[in-house]
Backbone atoms as SQL, in Angstrom:
CREATE TABLE atoms (id INTEGER PRIMARY KEY, chain TEXT, resi INTEGER, resn TEXT, atom TEXT, x REAL, y REAL, z REAL);
INSERT INTO atoms VALUES
  (1, 'A', 1, 'UNK', 'N', 18.105, -18.691, 6.749),
  (2, 'A', 1, 'UNK', 'CA', 17.860, -17.392, 6.163),
  (3, 'A', 1, 'UNK', 'C', 19.027, -16.966, 5.283),
  (4, 'A', 2, 'UNK', 'N', 18.722, -16.273, 4.200),
  (5, 'A', 2, 'UNK', 'CA', 19.796, -15.828, 3.328),
  (6, 'A', 2, 'UNK', 'C', 20.513, -14.644, 3.948),
  (7, 'A', 3, 'UNK', 'N', 21.814, -14.618, 3.756),
  (8, 'A', 3, 'UNK', 'CA', 22.616, -13.530, 4.301),
  (9, 'A', 3, 'UNK', 'C', 22.346, -12.265, 3.507),
  (10, 'A', 4, 'UNK', 'N', 22.358, -11.136, 4.186),
  (11, 'A', 4, 'UNK', 'CA', 22.241, -9.861, 3.507),
  (12, 'A', 4, 'UNK', 'C', 20.855, -9.264, 3.491),
  (13, 'A', 5, 'UNK', 'N', 19.811, -10.043, 3.667),
  (14, 'A', 5, 'UNK', 'CA', 18.470, -9.485, 3.676),
  (15, 'A', 5, 'UNK', 'C', 17.749, -9.957, 4.926),
  (16, 'A', 6, 'UNK', 'N', 17.244, -9.004, 5.664),
  (17, 'A', 6, 'UNK', 'CA', 16.471, -9.332, 6.859),
  (18, 'A', 6, 'UNK', 'C', 15.001, -9.466, 6.494),
  (19, 'A', 7, 'UNK', 'N', 14.221, -9.983, 7.411),
  (20, 'A', 7, 'UNK', 'CA', 12.774, -10.074, 7.199),
  (21, 'A', 7, 'UNK', 'C', 12.190, -8.671, 7.016),
  (22, 'A', 8, 'UNK', 'N', 12.677, -7.719, 7.777),
  (23, 'A', 8, 'UNK', 'CA', 12.196, -6.341, 7.653),
  (24, 'A', 8, 'UNK', 'C', 12.503, -5.806, 6.246),
  (25, 'A', 9, 'UNK', 'N', 13.691, -6.085, 5.735),
  (26, 'A', 9, 'UNK', 'CA', 14.056, -5.678, 4.368),
  (27, 'A', 9, 'UNK', 'C', 13.095, -6.312, 3.358),
  (28, 'A', 10, 'UNK', 'N', 12.855, -7.603, 3.528),
  (29, 'A', 10, 'UNK', 'CA', 11.998, -8.335, 2.591),
  (30, 'A', 10, 'UNK', 'C', 10.581, -7.779, 2.594),
  (31, 'A', 11, 'UNK', 'N', 10.031, -7.564, 3.763),
  (32, 'A', 11, 'UNK', 'CA', 8.663, -7.062, 3.870),
  (33, 'A', 11, 'UNK', 'C', 8.536, -5.678, 3.237),
  (34, 'A', 12, 'UNK', 'N', 9.555, -4.863, 3.383),
  (35, 'A', 12, 'UNK', 'CA', 9.531, -3.518, 2.801),
  (36, 'A', 12, 'UNK', 'C', 9.503, -3.548, 1.275),
  (37, 'A', 13, 'UNK', 'N', 9.916, -4.656, 0.680),
  (38, 'A', 13, 'UNK', 'CA', 9.993, -4.759, -0.780),
  (39, 'A', 13, 'UNK', 'C', 8.794, -5.457, -1.419),
  (40, 'A', 14, 'UNK', 'N', 7.878, -5.964, -0.616),
  (41, 'A', 14, 'UNK', 'CA', 6.830, -6.816, -1.171),
  (42, 'A', 14, 'UNK', 'C', 5.933, -6.124, -2.191),
  (43, 'A', 15, 'UNK', 'N', 5.533, -4.897, -1.944),
  (44, 'A', 15, 'UNK', 'CA', 4.667, -4.215, -2.905),
  (45, 'A', 15, 'UNK', 'C', 5.379, -4.060, -4.246),
  (46, 'A', 16, 'UNK', 'N', 6.615, -3.606, -4.205),
  (47, 'A', 16, 'UNK', 'CA', 7.387, -3.453, -5.438),
  (48, 'A', 16, 'UNK', 'C', 7.596, -4.810, -6.126),
  (49, 'A', 17, 'UNK', 'N', 7.773, -5.846, -5.323),
  (50, 'A', 17, 'UNK', 'CA', 7.937, -7.196, -5.860),
  (51, 'A', 17, 'UNK', 'C', 6.675, -7.616, -6.615),
  (52, 'A', 18, 'UNK', 'N', 5.523, -7.401, -5.999),
  (53, 'A', 18, 'UNK', 'CA', 4.263, -7.779, -6.638),
  (54, 'A', 18, 'UNK', 'C', 3.970, -6.920, -7.864),
  (55, 'A', 19, 'UNK', 'N', 4.438, -5.693, -7.860),
  (56, 'A', 19, 'UNK', 'CA', 4.237, -4.799, -9.009),
  (57, 'A', 19, 'UNK', 'C', 5.323, -4.989, -10.069),
  (58, 'A', 20, 'UNK', 'N', 6.251, -5.889, -9.809),
  (59, 'A', 20, 'UNK', 'CA', 7.391, -6.200, -10.690),
  (60, 'A', 20, 'UNK', 'C', 8.188, -4.954, -11.084),
  (61, 'A', 21, 'UNK', 'N', 8.487, -4.133, -10.075),
  (62, 'A', 21, 'UNK', 'CA', 9.255, -2.917, -10.337),
  (63, 'A', 21, 'UNK', 'C', 10.661, -2.976, -9.744),
  (64, 'A', 22, 'UNK', 'N', 11.030, -4.108, -9.184),
  (65, 'A', 22, 'UNK', 'CA', 12.368, -4.253, -8.609),
  (66, 'A', 22, 'UNK', 'C', 13.376, -4.651, -9.688),
  (67, 'A', 23, 'UNK', 'N', 14.628, -4.270, -9.479),
  (68, 'A', 23, 'UNK', 'CA', 15.676, -4.702, -10.403),
  (69, 'A', 23, 'UNK', 'C', 15.967, -6.189, -10.178),
  (70, 'A', 24, 'UNK', 'N', 16.605, -6.796, -11.157),
  (71, 'A', 24, 'UNK', 'CA', 16.846, -8.249, -11.131),
  (72, 'A', 24, 'UNK', 'C', 17.648, -8.697, -9.916),
  (73, 'A', 25, 'UNK', 'N', 18.649, -7.917, -9.525),
  (74, 'A', 25, 'UNK', 'CA', 19.488, -8.300, -8.386),
  (75, 'A', 25, 'UNK', 'C', 18.679, -8.310, -7.093),
  (76, 'A', 26, 'UNK', 'N', 17.793, -7.326, -6.920),
  (77, 'A', 26, 'UNK', 'CA', 16.974, -7.260, -5.710),
  (78, 'A', 26, 'UNK', 'C', 15.951, -8.390, -5.701),
  (79, 'A', 27, 'UNK', 'N', 15.372, -8.691, -6.865),
  (80, 'A', 27, 'UNK', 'CA', 14.434, -9.810, -6.964),
  (81, 'A', 27, 'UNK', 'C', 15.134, -11.106, -6.571),
  (82, 'A', 28, 'UNK', 'N', 16.342, -11.318, -7.057),
  (83, 'A', 28, 'UNK', 'CA', 17.089, -12.538, -6.727),
  (84, 'A', 28, 'UNK', 'C', 17.352, -12.627, -5.233),
  (85, 'A', 29, 'UNK', 'N', 17.737, -11.501, -4.633),
  (86, 'A', 29, 'UNK', 'CA', 17.986, -11.483, -3.183),
  (87, 'A', 29, 'UNK', 'C', 16.711, -11.777, -2.402),
  (88, 'A', 30, 'UNK', 'N', 15.620, -11.131, -2.804),
  (89, 'A', 30, 'UNK', 'CA', 14.349, -11.337, -2.112),
  (90, 'A', 30, 'UNK', 'C', 13.879, -12.771, -2.271),
  (91, 'A', 31, 'UNK', 'N', 13.955, -13.307, -3.468),
  (92, 'A', 31, 'UNK', 'CA', 13.512, -14.681, -3.677),
  (93, 'A', 31, 'UNK', 'C', 14.376, -15.680, -2.931),
  (94, 'A', 32, 'UNK', 'N', 15.671, -15.404, -2.798),
  (95, 'A', 32, 'UNK', 'CA', 16.544, -16.268, -1.994),
  (96, 'A', 32, 'UNK', 'C', 16.102, -16.222, -0.534),
  (97, 'A', 33, 'UNK', 'N', 15.785, -15.031, -0.057),
  (98, 'A', 33, 'UNK', 'CA', 15.320, -14.895, 1.324),
  (99, 'A', 33, 'UNK', 'C', 14.002, -15.658, 1.498),
  (100, 'A', 34, 'UNK', 'N', 13.073, -15.489, 0.551),
  (101, 'A', 34, 'UNK', 'CA', 11.784, -16.163, 0.653),
  (102, 'A', 34, 'UNK', 'C', 11.939, -17.684, 0.631),
  (103, 'A', 35, 'UNK', 'N', 12.906, -18.189, -0.124),
  (104, 'A', 35, 'UNK', 'CA', 13.155, -19.632, -0.172),
  (105, 'A', 35, 'UNK', 'C', 13.506, -20.174, 1.204),
  (106, 'A', 36, 'UNK', 'N', 14.264, -19.393, 1.963),
  (107, 'A', 36, 'UNK', 'CA', 14.744, -19.837, 3.271),
  (108, 'A', 36, 'UNK', 'C', 13.875, -19.397, 4.442),
  (109, 'A', 37, 'UNK', 'N', 12.859, -18.552, 4.210),
  (110, 'A', 37, 'UNK', 'CA', 12.131, -17.951, 5.329),
  (111, 'A', 37, 'UNK', 'C', 10.626, -18.205, 5.226),
  (112, 'A', 38, 'UNK', 'N', 10.162, -19.208, 5.949),
  (113, 'A', 38, 'UNK', 'CA', 8.735, -19.552, 5.935),
  (114, 'A', 38, 'UNK', 'C', 7.853, -18.404, 6.427),
  (115, 'A', 39, 'UNK', 'N', 8.236, -17.674, 7.486),
  (116, 'A', 39, 'UNK', 'CA', 7.382, -16.561, 7.924),
  (117, 'A', 39, 'UNK', 'C', 7.207, -15.485, 6.844),
  (118, 'A', 40, 'UNK', 'N', 8.249, -15.179, 6.100),
  (119, 'A', 40, 'UNK', 'CA', 8.133, -14.180, 5.035),
  (120, 'A', 40, 'UNK', 'C', 7.306, -14.707, 3.872),
  (121, 'A', 41, 'UNK', 'N', 7.384, -16.012, 3.581),
  (122, 'A', 41, 'UNK', 'CA', 6.526, -16.592, 2.544),
  (123, 'A', 41, 'UNK', 'C', 5.066, -16.485, 2.957),
  (124, 'A', 42, 'UNK', 'N', 4.788, -16.744, 4.232),
  (125, 'A', 42, 'UNK', 'CA', 3.417, -16.630, 4.741),
  (126, 'A', 42, 'UNK', 'C', 2.944, -15.180, 4.676),
  (127, 'A', 43, 'UNK', 'N', 3.839, -14.255, 5.024),
  (128, 'A', 43, 'UNK', 'CA', 3.498, -12.834, 4.968),
  (129, 'A', 43, 'UNK', 'C', 3.192, -12.434, 3.525),
  (130, 'A', 44, 'UNK', 'N', 3.995, -12.903, 2.573),
  (131, 'A', 44, 'UNK', 'CA', 3.773, -12.607, 1.158),
  (132, 'A', 44, 'UNK', 'C', 2.420, -13.148, 0.698),
  (133, 'A', 45, 'UNK', 'N', 2.084, -14.359, 1.105),
  (134, 'A', 45, 'UNK', 'CA', 0.795, -14.941, 0.720),
  (135, 'A', 45, 'UNK', 'C', -0.358, -14.110, 1.268),
  (136, 'A', 46, 'UNK', 'N', -0.252, -13.672, 2.511),
  (137, 'A', 46, 'UNK', 'CA', -1.278, -12.833, 3.122),
  (138, 'A', 46, 'UNK', 'C', -1.356, -11.492, 2.413),
  (139, 'A', 47, 'UNK', 'N', -0.193, -10.932, 2.101),
  (140, 'A', 47, 'UNK', 'CA', -0.120, -9.645, 1.407),
  (141, 'A', 47, 'UNK', 'C', -0.790, -9.744, 0.039),
  (142, 'A', 48, 'UNK', 'N', -0.515, -10.823, -0.675),
  (143, 'A', 48, 'UNK', 'CA', -1.139, -11.026, -1.991),
  (144, 'A', 48, 'UNK', 'C', -2.659, -11.070, -1.869),
  (145, 'A', 49, 'UNK', 'N', -3.155, -11.791, -0.857),
  (146, 'A', 49, 'UNK', 'CA', -4.606, -11.880, -0.660),
  (147, 'A', 49, 'UNK', 'C', -5.194, -10.514, -0.331),
  (148, 'A', 50, 'UNK', 'N', -4.502, -9.737, 0.506),
  (149, 'A', 50, 'UNK', 'CA', -4.993, -8.410, 0.882),
  (150, 'A', 50, 'UNK', 'C', -5.034, -7.476, -0.330),
  (151, 'A', 51, 'UNK', 'N', -3.985, -7.503, -1.133),
  (152, 'A', 51, 'UNK', 'CA', -3.944, -6.665, -2.343),
  (153, 'A', 51, 'UNK', 'C', -5.067, -7.079, -3.290),
  (154, 'A', 52, 'UNK', 'N', -5.278, -8.361, -3.434),
  (155, 'A', 52, 'UNK', 'CA', -6.352, -8.851, -4.304),
  (156, 'A', 52, 'UNK', 'C', -7.729, -8.454, -3.795),
  (157, 'A', 53, 'UNK', 'N', -7.916, -8.551, -2.487),
  (158, 'A', 53, 'UNK', 'CA', -9.210, -8.167, -1.904),
  (159, 'A', 53, 'UNK', 'C', -9.466, -6.675, -2.081),
  (160, 'A', 54, 'UNK', 'N', -8.447, -5.870, -1.878),
  (161, 'A', 54, 'UNK', 'CA', -8.601, -4.422, -2.042),
  (162, 'A', 54, 'UNK', 'C', -8.918, -4.070, -3.489),
  (163, 'A', 55, 'UNK', 'N', -8.328, -4.785, -4.414),
  (164, 'A', 55, 'UNK', 'CA', -8.551, -4.497, -5.835),
  (165, 'A', 55, 'UNK', 'C', -9.966, -4.852, -6.270),
  (166, 'A', 56, 'UNK', 'N', -10.572, -5.822, -5.623),
  (167, 'A', 56, 'UNK', 'CA', -11.909, -6.246, -6.020),
  (168, 'A', 56, 'UNK', 'C', -13.016, -5.612, -5.181),
  (169, 'A', 57, 'UNK', 'N', -12.653, -4.837, -4.178),
  (170, 'A', 57, 'UNK', 'CA', -13.663, -4.198, -3.327),
  (171, 'A', 57, 'UNK', 'C', -14.470, -3.201, -4.151),
  (172, 'A', 58, 'UNK', 'N', -15.744, -3.132, -3.850),
  (173, 'A', 58, 'UNK', 'CA', -16.601, -2.208, -4.569),
  (174, 'A', 58, 'UNK', 'C', -16.394, -0.782, -4.075),
  (175, 'A', 59, 'UNK', 'N', -16.476, 0.127, -4.998),
  (176, 'A', 59, 'UNK', 'CA', -16.386, 1.541, -4.648),
  (177, 'A', 59, 'UNK', 'C', -17.752, 1.978, -4.150),
  (178, 'A', 60, 'UNK', 'N', -17.756, 2.709, -3.060),
  (179, 'A', 60, 'UNK', 'CA', -18.999, 3.197, -2.487),
  (180, 'A', 60, 'UNK', 'C', -19.084, 4.694, -2.736),
  (181, 'A', 61, 'UNK', 'N', -20.184, 5.116, -3.327),
  (182, 'A', 61, 'UNK', 'CA', -20.387, 6.536, -3.599),
  (183, 'A', 61, 'UNK', 'C', -20.797, 7.256, -2.325),
  (184, 'A', 62, 'UNK', 'N', -20.286, 8.467, -2.165),
  (185, 'A', 62, 'UNK', 'CA', -20.650, 9.303, -1.036),
  (186, 'A', 62, 'UNK', 'C', -22.098, 9.765, -1.231),
  (187, 'A', 63, 'UNK', 'N', -22.943, 9.667, -0.204),
  (188, 'A', 63, 'UNK', 'CA', -24.326, 10.143, -0.338),
  (189, 'A', 63, 'UNK', 'C', -24.349, 11.633, -0.688),
  (190, 'A', 64, 'UNK', 'N', -25.316, 12.057, -1.509),
  (191, 'A', 64, 'UNK', 'CA', -25.380, 13.459, -1.941),
  (192, 'A', 64, 'UNK', 'C', -25.373, 14.454, -0.777),
  (193, 'A', 65, 'UNK', 'N', -26.099, 14.160, 0.292),
  (194, 'A', 65, 'UNK', 'CA', -26.134, 15.082, 1.439),
  (195, 'A', 65, 'UNK', 'C', -24.749, 15.246, 2.051),
  (196, 'A', 66, 'UNK', 'N', -24.013, 14.155, 2.179),
  (197, 'A', 66, 'UNK', 'CA', -22.664, 14.210, 2.735),
  (198, 'A', 66, 'UNK', 'C', -21.733, 14.984, 1.801),
  (199, 'A', 67, 'UNK', 'N', -21.872, 14.766, 0.497),
  (200, 'A', 67, 'UNK', 'CA', -21.060, 15.474, -0.483),
  (201, 'A', 67, 'UNK', 'C', -21.292, 16.988, -0.377),
  (202, 'A', 68, 'UNK', 'N', -22.572, 17.397, -0.250),
  (203, 'A', 68, 'UNK', 'CA', -22.911, 18.821, -0.125),
  (204, 'A', 68, 'UNK', 'C', -22.350, 19.408, 1.168),
  (205, 'A', 69, 'UNK', 'N', -22.468, 18.679, 2.263),
  (206, 'A', 69, 'UNK', 'CA', -21.942, 19.155, 3.550),
  (207, 'A', 69, 'UNK', 'C', -20.426, 19.308, 3.497),
  (208, 'A', 70, 'UNK', 'N', -19.751, 18.358, 2.863),
  (209, 'A', 70, 'UNK', 'CA', -18.297, 18.421, 2.738),
  (210, 'A', 70, 'UNK', 'C', -17.883, 19.607, 1.869),
  (211, 'A', 71, 'UNK', 'N', -18.558, 19.794, 0.754),
  (212, 'A', 71, 'UNK', 'CA', -18.245, 20.922, -0.123),
  (213, 'A', 71, 'UNK', 'C', -18.453, 22.241, 0.600),
  (214, 'A', 72, 'UNK', 'N', -19.526, 22.351, 1.370),
  (215, 'A', 72, 'UNK', 'CA', -19.803, 23.571, 2.133),
  (216, 'A', 72, 'UNK', 'C', -18.716, 23.812, 3.176),
  (217, 'A', 73, 'UNK', 'N', -18.328, 22.766, 3.869),
  (218, 'A', 73, 'UNK', 'CA', -17.283, 22.874, 4.887),
  (219, 'A', 73, 'UNK', 'C', -15.966, 23.357, 4.270),
  (220, 'A', 74, 'UNK', 'N', -15.586, 22.762, 3.154),
  (221, 'A', 74, 'UNK', 'CA', -14.330, 23.144, 2.493),
  (222, 'A', 74, 'UNK', 'C', -14.408, 24.587, 2.000),
  (223, 'A', 75, 'UNK', 'N', -15.553, 24.962, 1.421),
  (224, 'A', 75, 'UNK', 'CA', -15.714, 26.339, 0.933),
  (225, 'A', 75, 'UNK', 'C', -15.596, 27.333, 2.083),
  (226, 'A', 76, 'UNK', 'N', -16.188, 27.038, 3.228),
  (227, 'A', 76, 'UNK', 'CA', -16.095, 27.930, 4.391),
  (228, 'A', 76, 'UNK', 'C', -14.653, 28.046, 4.853),
  (229, 'A', 77, 'UNK', 'N', -13.946, 26.958, 4.893),
  (230, 'A', 77, 'UNK', 'CA', -12.539, 26.977, 5.307),
  (231, 'A', 77, 'UNK', 'C', -11.699, 27.800, 4.356),
  (232, 'A', 78, 'UNK', 'N', -11.932, 27.647, 3.070),
  (233, 'A', 78, 'UNK', 'CA', -11.169, 28.381, 2.076),
  (234, 'A', 78, 'UNK', 'C', -11.473, 29.888, 2.160),
  (235, 'A', 79, 'UNK', 'N', -12.733, 30.241, 2.372),
  (236, 'A', 79, 'UNK', 'CA', -13.080, 31.658, 2.528),
  (237, 'A', 79, 'UNK', 'C', -12.408, 32.236, 3.764),
  (238, 'A', 80, 'UNK', 'N', -12.324, 31.467, 4.831),
  (239, 'A', 80, 'UNK', 'CA', -11.671, 31.920, 6.057),
  (240, 'A', 80, 'UNK', 'C', -10.195, 32.165, 5.863),
  (241, 'A', 81, 'UNK', 'N', -9.552, 31.374, 5.040),
  (242, 'A', 81, 'UNK', 'CA', -8.121, 31.526, 4.774),
  (243, 'A', 81, 'UNK', 'C', -7.820, 32.696, 3.860),
  (244, 'A', 82, 'UNK', 'N', -8.752, 33.017, 2.957),
  (245, 'A', 82, 'UNK', 'CA', -8.467, 34.085, 2.002),
  (246, 'A', 82, 'UNK', 'C', -8.371, 35.443, 2.685),
  (247, 'A', 83, 'UNK', 'N', -8.929, 35.583, 3.887),
  (248, 'A', 83, 'UNK', 'CA', -8.844, 36.825, 4.617),
  (249, 'A', 83, 'UNK', 'C', -7.577, 36.941, 5.446),
  (250, 'A', 84, 'UNK', 'N', -6.785, 35.839, 5.536),
  (251, 'A', 84, 'UNK', 'CA', -5.550, 35.859, 6.322),
  (252, 'A', 84, 'UNK', 'C', -4.401, 36.347, 5.466),
  (253, 'A', 85, 'UNK', 'N', -3.451, 37.037, 6.112),
  (254, 'A', 85, 'UNK', 'CA', -2.281, 37.520, 5.360),
  (255, 'A', 85, 'UNK', 'C', -1.112, 36.613, 5.548);
């Protein structure tokens, strides 16, 4: 394992790593850690698959009846709050 970065540190950086928003020094540290750490490489591969699956998932529309019930519920809550001081 590379000195200076723990597995917990590496895992915390994965989203930023995949979004390419990390600075060069942090990328170098993370990639050095990944070179030496098979469990973190496996975690990164799983993370990549999960992000990809989430990105391709279909959006499901809320049924109209549920949308109306939710709007009514929120409106009732808001009316209840407007009477509070």
